[in-house]
C-alpha positions as CSV (number, residue, x, y, z in Angstrom):
1,M,-35.9,-84.0,98.8
2,S,-38.0,-81.0,97.8
3,D,-38.7,-78.1,100.1
4,T,-42.3,-79.3,100.3
5,E,-41.3,-82.7,101.4
6,K,-39.0,-81.2,104.0
7,T,-41.9,-79.1,105.3
8,I,-44.3,-82.0,105.7
9,K,-41.8,-84.4,107.2
10,A,-43.0,-85.4,110.7
11,P,-40.7,-84.2,113.5
12,R,-38.7,-86.9,115.4
13,R,-40.7,-88.3,118.3
14,I,-39.2,-87.4,121.7
15,F,-39.2,-90.4,124.0
16,D,-40.8,-89.7,127.4
17,R,-38.6,-91.4,129.9
18,E,-40.9,-91.0,132.9
19,S,-43.8,-92.5,131.0
20,G,-41.6,-95.3,129.9
21,V,-40.8,-96.1,133.6
22,Q,-44.5,-96.2,134.4
23,T,-45.1,-98.6,131.5
24,A,-42.1,-100.8,132.3
25,K,-43.1,-100.9,136.0
26,A,-46.5,-102.4,135.0
27,L,-44.7,-105.0,132.9
28,F,-42.3,-106.0,135.6
29,H,-45.0,-106.1,138.2
30,Q,-47.3,-108.3,136.1
31,H,-44.7,-110.8,134.7
32,G,-41.6,-110.5,137.0
33,Y,-38.2,-109.2,136.1
34,D,-36.9,-112.4,134.6
35,A,-39.8,-112.9,132.3
36,V,-39.6,-109.5,130.7
37,G,-37.0,-109.3,128.0
38,I,-35.5,-106.4,126.1
39,T,-37.6,-107.3,123.0
40,E,-40.8,-107.0,125.0
41,L,-39.7,-103.8,126.7
42,T,-38.7,-102.1,123.4
43,K,-41.9,-103.2,121.7
44,T,-44.1,-102.0,124.5
45,L,-42.2,-98.7,124.9
46,N,-42.1,-98.3,121.1
47,I,-38.4,-97.6,121.0
48,N,-35.4,-99.5,119.7
49,P,-32.8,-101.2,121.9
50,P,-30.1,-98.5,121.5
51,S,-32.7,-95.9,122.7
52,L,-33.6,-98.0,125.7
53,Y,-30.0,-98.2,126.7
54,A,-29.5,-94.5,126.1
55,A,-32.5,-93.7,128.3
56,Y,-31.9,-96.1,131.2
57,G,-28.4,-97.6,130.8
58,S,-29.6,-101.2,130.9
59,K,-32.6,-103.4,131.7
60,A,-31.5,-103.4,135.3
61,G,-31.2,-99.6,135.3
62,L,-34.8,-99.4,134.1
63,F,-35.8,-101.8,136.8
64,E,-34.2,-99.6,139.4
65,R,-36.2,-96.6,138.2
66,C,-39.3,-98.8,138.4
67,L,-38.5,-99.8,142.0
68,D,-38.0,-96.1,142.9
69,L,-41.4,-95.2,141.4
70,Y,-43.1,-98.2,143.0
71,V,-41.8,-97.4,146.5
72,A,-42.8,-93.8,146.0
73,E,-46.3,-94.5,144.7
74,G,-47.6,-98.0,145.5
75,N,-45.5,-99.7,148.1
76,L,-46.9,-100.8,151.5
77,P,-47.0,-97.5,153.6
78,A,-45.4,-99.0,156.7
79,D,-44.4,-95.5,157.9
80,K,-48.0,-94.4,158.0
81,I,-49.1,-97.6,159.8
82,L,-46.3,-98.3,162.3
83,T,-46.6,-94.9,164.0
84,P,-45.2,-94.0,167.5
85,G,-47.5,-94.6,170.4
86,R,-49.8,-97.0,168.6
87,P,-50.3,-100.4,170.3
88,L,-47.9,-102.9,168.7
89,D,-50.4,-105.7,168.1
90,E,-52.9,-103.2,166.5
91,A,-50.3,-101.7,164.3
92,V,-49.0,-105.0,163.0
93,A,-52.5,-106.3,162.4
94,D,-53.2,-103.2,160.4
95,L,-50.0,-103.7,158.4
96,F,-51.0,-107.3,157.6
97,M,-54.5,-106.3,156.5
98,T,-53.2,-103.4,154.4
99,A,-50.6,-105.6,152.7
100,A,-53.2,-108.3,151.9
101,C,-55.6,-105.7,150.3
102,L,-52.7,-104.0,148.4
103,Y,-51.1,-107.1,147.1
104,A,-54.4,-108.5,145.8
105,R,-56.1,-105.3,144.6
106,S,-55.1,-105.7,140.9
107,P,-56.1,-108.7,138.8
108,V,-52.7,-108.6,137.0
109,Q,-50.2,-106.6,139.0
110,R,-50.2,-108.7,142.1
111,G,-47.9,-109.1,145.1
112,C,-45.1,-106.7,146.0
113,L,-42.7,-105.7,143.3
114,V,-39.9,-105.4,145.8
115,A,-40.5,-108.8,147.4
116,E,-40.8,-110.5,144.1
117,G,-37.8,-108.8,142.8
118,M,-35.8,-110.2,145.7
119,R,-36.6,-113.6,144.4
120,A,-35.5,-112.9,140.8
121,D,-33.0,-115.2,139.1
122,D,-31.0,-112.3,137.9
123,P,-28.5,-111.4,140.6
124,Q,-28.4,-107.7,139.7
125,A,-32.2,-107.4,140.0
126,R,-32.1,-109.3,143.3
127,E,-29.5,-106.8,144.7
128,L,-31.5,-103.8,143.6
129,A,-34.7,-105.1,145.1
130,S,-32.9,-106.2,148.3
131,R,-31.8,-102.6,148.9
132,Y,-35.4,-101.6,149.3
133,G,-36.4,-104.8,151.1
134,E,-33.7,-104.5,153.7
135,A,-34.6,-100.9,154.4
136,G,-38.2,-102.1,155.0
137,I,-37.0,-104.9,157.3
138,Q,-34.9,-102.5,159.3
139,F,-37.8,-100.1,159.7
140,I,-40.1,-102.8,161.0
141,R,-37.5,-104.1,163.4
142,N,-36.7,-100.7,164.7
143,Y,-40.4,-100.1,165.4
144,I,-40.8,-103.4,167.2
145,R,-37.7,-102.8,169.2
146,Q,-39.4,-99.8,170.8
147,Y,-41.9,-102.2,172.4
148,E,-40.1,-105.5,172.6
149,P,-36.3,-104.8,172.7
150,A,-35.4,-108.3,173.8
151,R,-37.5,-110.0,171.0
152,D,-37.2,-107.5,168.1
153,R,-35.4,-109.9,165.8
154,E,-37.8,-112.9,166.2
155,L,-40.9,-110.7,166.0
156,S,-39.7,-108.7,163.0
157,D,-38.7,-112.0,161.3
158,Y,-42.3,-113.2,161.8
159,V,-43.8,-110.0,160.4
160,V,-41.5,-109.9,157.4
161,T,-41.9,-113.5,156.6
162,T,-45.7,-113.2,156.8
163,L,-45.7,-110.2,154.5
164,R,-43.6,-112.0,151.9
165,G,-46.0,-114.9,152.2
166,F,-48.9,-112.6,151.4
167,S,-47.0,-111.4,148.3
168,A,-46.2,-114.9,147.0
169,A,-49.8,-116.0,147.6
170,A,-51.2,-113.0,145.8
171,V,-48.9,-113.7,142.8
172,T,-50.1,-117.3,142.6
173,G,-53.7,-116.2,142.5
174,L,-55.1,-116.3,146.1
175,S,-58.2,-114.2,146.1
176,K,-58.4,-111.0,148.1
177,A,-61.1,-112.4,150.3
178,R,-58.9,-115.4,151.3
179,L,-55.8,-113.3,151.6
180,T,-57.5,-110.9,154.0
181,A,-58.9,-113.8,156.0
182,V,-55.3,-115.0,156.4
183,A,-54.2,-111.5,157.4
184,Q,-56.8,-111.4,160.1
185,L,-55.5,-114.8,161.5
186,A,-51.9,-113.6,161.2
187,G,-52.8,-110.5,163.3
188,Q,-54.4,-112.6,165.9
189,A,-51.3,-114.9,166.0
190,F,-49.0,-111.9,166.4
191,S,-51.0,-110.7,169.3
192,A,-50.7,-114.1,170.9
193,L,-47.0,-114.0,170.4
194,L,-46.8,-110.8,172.3
195,T,-48.4,-112.5,175.3
196,S,-46.0,-115.5,175.2
197,K,-42.6,-115.4,176.9
198,N,-40.8,-117.1,174.0
199,V,-41.1,-117.0,170.2
């Protein structure tokens, strides 16, 4: 190779790992963990398989980074909704409505990445998503326990199951208008549960 050819040779492209996580997160959110293969990931990220493994360790390692980012940027902000001193029925109704709007706001990246990851066929992906999911469940239960210590398990189960239902419905295409209508009904139902003696 001549000196001229060495001079004009393009420098090796440096792979941006953080940008790669953003791109992969969108893929996983749109299609689900199981449906996104290494071939699609490397093609979309414009890298070869060895580079992907060097950057993230594995597909599951990349998914974990995506979950980290999702929770930091786009997850349901329960900590900002379930705040101390707020009436429990009002807070939960707000949580339901916020979830319905959030899960249906995108035409392609629908539902909750964590909730859907917990239903993945891949056991490693399920375990990773469950770590975040369980933390959310515990936060909700601890909040409800402050108001209803004798019924915290049943009431938190109701809230969590409803939120997961919103995610699943959004993924299957339920419109934002219909999902928010259901969220309003769910909030009313939760308020009614609080006035009953048994769940």
